DOMIMAR-624919 format. One line per field, with one value per residue (C-alpha): chain; residue number from 1; y, x, z. Coordinates in steps of 0.25 Angstrom, whole numbers, plus 5000, padded with zeros to 4 digits. Layout:
residues N
chain [A ...]
resi [NUM ...]
Y [Y ...]
X [X ...]
Z [Z ...]
This chain:
residues 212
chain [A A A A A A A A A A A A A A A A A A A A A A A A A A A A A A A A A A A A A A A A A A A A A A A A A A A A A A A A A A A A A A A A A A A A A A A A A A A A A A A A A A A A A A A A A A A A A A A A A A A A A A A A A A A A A A A A A A A A A A A A A A A A A A A A A A A A A A A A A A A A A A A A A A A A A A A A A A A A A A A A A A A A A A A A A A A A A A A A A A A A A A A A A A A A A A A A A A A A A A A A A A A A A A A A A A A A]
resi [1 2 3 4 5 6 7 8 9 10 11 12 13 14 15 16 17 18 19 20 21 22 23 24 25 26 27 28 29 30 31 32 33 34 35 36 37 38 39 40 41 42 43 44 45 46 47 48 49 50 51 52 53 54 55 56 57 58 59 60 61 62 63 64 65 66 67 68 69 70 71 72 73 74 75 76 77 78 79 80 81 82 83 84 85 86 87 88 89 90 91 92 93 94 95 96 97 98 99 100 101 102 103 104 105 106 107 108 109 110 111 112 113 114 115 116 117 118 119 120 121 122 123 124 125 126 127 128 129 130 131 132 133 134 135 136 137 138 139 140 141 142 143 144 145 146 147 148 149 150 151 152 153 154 155 156 157 158 159 160 161 162 163 164 165 166 167 168 169 170 171 172 173 174 175 176 177 178 179 180 181 182 183 184 185 186 187 188 189 190 191 192 193 194 195 196 197 198 199 200 201 202 203 204 205 206 207 208 209 210 211 212]
Y [5311 5324 5334 5345 5336 5335 5351 5352 5343 5351 5364 5360 5353 5365 5372 5362 5360 5375 5374 5362 5369 5381 5371 5367 5353 5349 5348 5343 5341 5330 5327 5312 5300 5298 5313 5311 5298 5305 5318 5309 5301 5314 5319 5305 5304 5288 5287 5291 5281 5281 5277 5280 5280 5272 5280 5275 5288 5284 5271 5275 5285 5273 5280 5269 5259 5269 5272 5258 5255 5267 5271 5265 5263 5260 5251 5248 5237 5229 5227 5212 5216 5227 5231 5232 5241 5251 5251 5255 5265 5272 5271 5278 5290 5293 5289 5300 5301 5297 5295 5297 5303 5313 5309 5324 5338 5350 5360 5370 5358 5352 5337 5328 5313 5303 5291 5279 5275 5290 5284 5292 5305 5304 5303 5315 5324 5320 5309 5308 5318 5320 5316 5314 5314 5310 5315 5314 5326 5319 5321 5336 5342 5358 5360 5354 5349 5342 5336 5330 5325 5319 5312 5306 5303 5299 5295 5288 5279 5274 5272 5264 5255 5252 5245 5232 5229 5243 5245 5261 5266 5273 5259 5255 5267 5275 5287 5293 5290 5297 5284 5279 5266 5258 5256 5271 5276 5290 5292 5303 5315 5325 5338 5343 5358 5361 5353 5359 5354 5360 5350 5338 5334 5333 5332 5326 5330 5320 5325 5312 5304 5296 5290 5293]
X [5208 5218 5214 5215 5204 5196 5196 5193 5182 5176 5178 5171 5160 5156 5156 5147 5137 5134 5133 5124 5115 5113 5108 5097 5105 5108 5123 5132 5147 5153 5167 5166 5157 5153 5148 5141 5135 5130 5124 5117 5110 5107 5099 5091 5079 5079 5066 5069 5068 5082 5086 5099 5105 5119 5129 5143 5143 5131 5137 5151 5146 5138 5124 5118 5121 5115 5102 5100 5100 5094 5083 5072 5078 5076 5087 5087 5097 5087 5079 5077 5075 5078 5063 5063 5076 5069 5056 5067 5074 5060 5056 5069 5065 5054 5063 5066 5081 5090 5105 5114 5127 5131 5140 5145 5143 5148 5155 5142 5133 5127 5124 5128 5122 5122 5114 5110 5096 5093 5087 5098 5097 5081 5081 5090 5081 5068 5061 5068 5065 5080 5092 5106 5119 5132 5143 5158 5166 5173 5161 5161 5165 5169 5158 5145 5153 5163 5152 5146 5159 5162 5148 5149 5165 5168 5155 5148 5159 5162 5147 5146 5158 5151 5139 5145 5141 5138 5142 5145 5158 5160 5160 5171 5179 5178 5172 5160 5158 5144 5138 5124 5126 5114 5121 5124 5123 5124 5109 5105 5115 5108 5114 5107 5108 5098 5090 5076 5072 5081 5089 5082 5096 5107 5121 5132 5146 5156 5170 5176 5176 5164 5157 5162]
Z [4872 4872 4881 4869 4863 4876 4876 4861 4862 4874 4868 4855 4862 4869 4856 4850 4862 4859 4844 4846 4856 4847 4837 4847 4852 4866 4868 4878 4878 4886 4888 4888 4884 4899 4900 4887 4892 4904 4896 4887 4899 4905 4893 4891 4901 4906 4901 4886 4875 4869 4855 4847 4833 4829 4837 4843 4851 4861 4863 4866 4878 4883 4880 4872 4884 4894 4888 4885 4900 4905 4893 4885 4871 4857 4853 4837 4839 4848 4835 4829 4816 4806 4807 4821 4822 4811 4821 4832 4824 4821 4835 4840 4832 4844 4855 4866 4865 4853 4854 4843 4839 4828 4817 4817 4823 4818 4826 4825 4830 4818 4818 4806 4806 4795 4796 4787 4792 4798 4811 4818 4811 4811 4826 4827 4819 4824 4834 4847 4858 4859 4852 4861 4852 4858 4850 4852 4848 4837 4828 4829 4815 4813 4802 4798 4784 4794 4802 4789 4784 4798 4797 4783 4783 4798 4804 4793 4788 4803 4804 4792 4796 4809 4801 4795 4781 4776 4761 4762 4756 4769 4777 4767 4764 4778 4772 4766 4752 4750 4746 4742 4748 4753 4766 4769 4782 4778 4772 4781 4785 4795 4799 4812 4813 4825 4834 4831 4846 4855 4863 4856 4850 4861 4859 4868 4863 4869 4870 4866 4853 4852 4839 4825]
């Protein structure tokens, strides 16, 4: 990464930390993936039951592997049947720490997330004692409208392409078609303006491009 980009991310990150804090969220800027991993583990007590939503970002910094080794976890991928997987997803709503990323963040500190099943945004809104988000600076948009656009036209098509067999237009075209497909992964779009419980939502900004 060019030094100018490193500096830009740091300066913007410092501004964004202040704006997130104004909205009742915990916020931290970490220049590297390694720093982000250390900060996340610092925020998670070892006795906490940890669950997570689908997130490339938490995998990329090594957080998923770390909590699996250190904490009791609720891992839906260990389910043997669809019914068991659904039950684990419901149980995750009552965990101590929930891990995820955000599809986009506005410069003013509003979080934008799109979800298909809704389990990820449901946990973000209510249930787990704390929610820790790991978010690359590549997901920051200048405005709320820009953040919504990014979530719909960048993050959603890439996520759709990750899941084999989806019949959505975005999986075929690479951009949102505002579809009503039964396979849609954009059933819910949630804009988080404030954390009503101060500090419950904690955002770790990473000064590298992670996730999408």
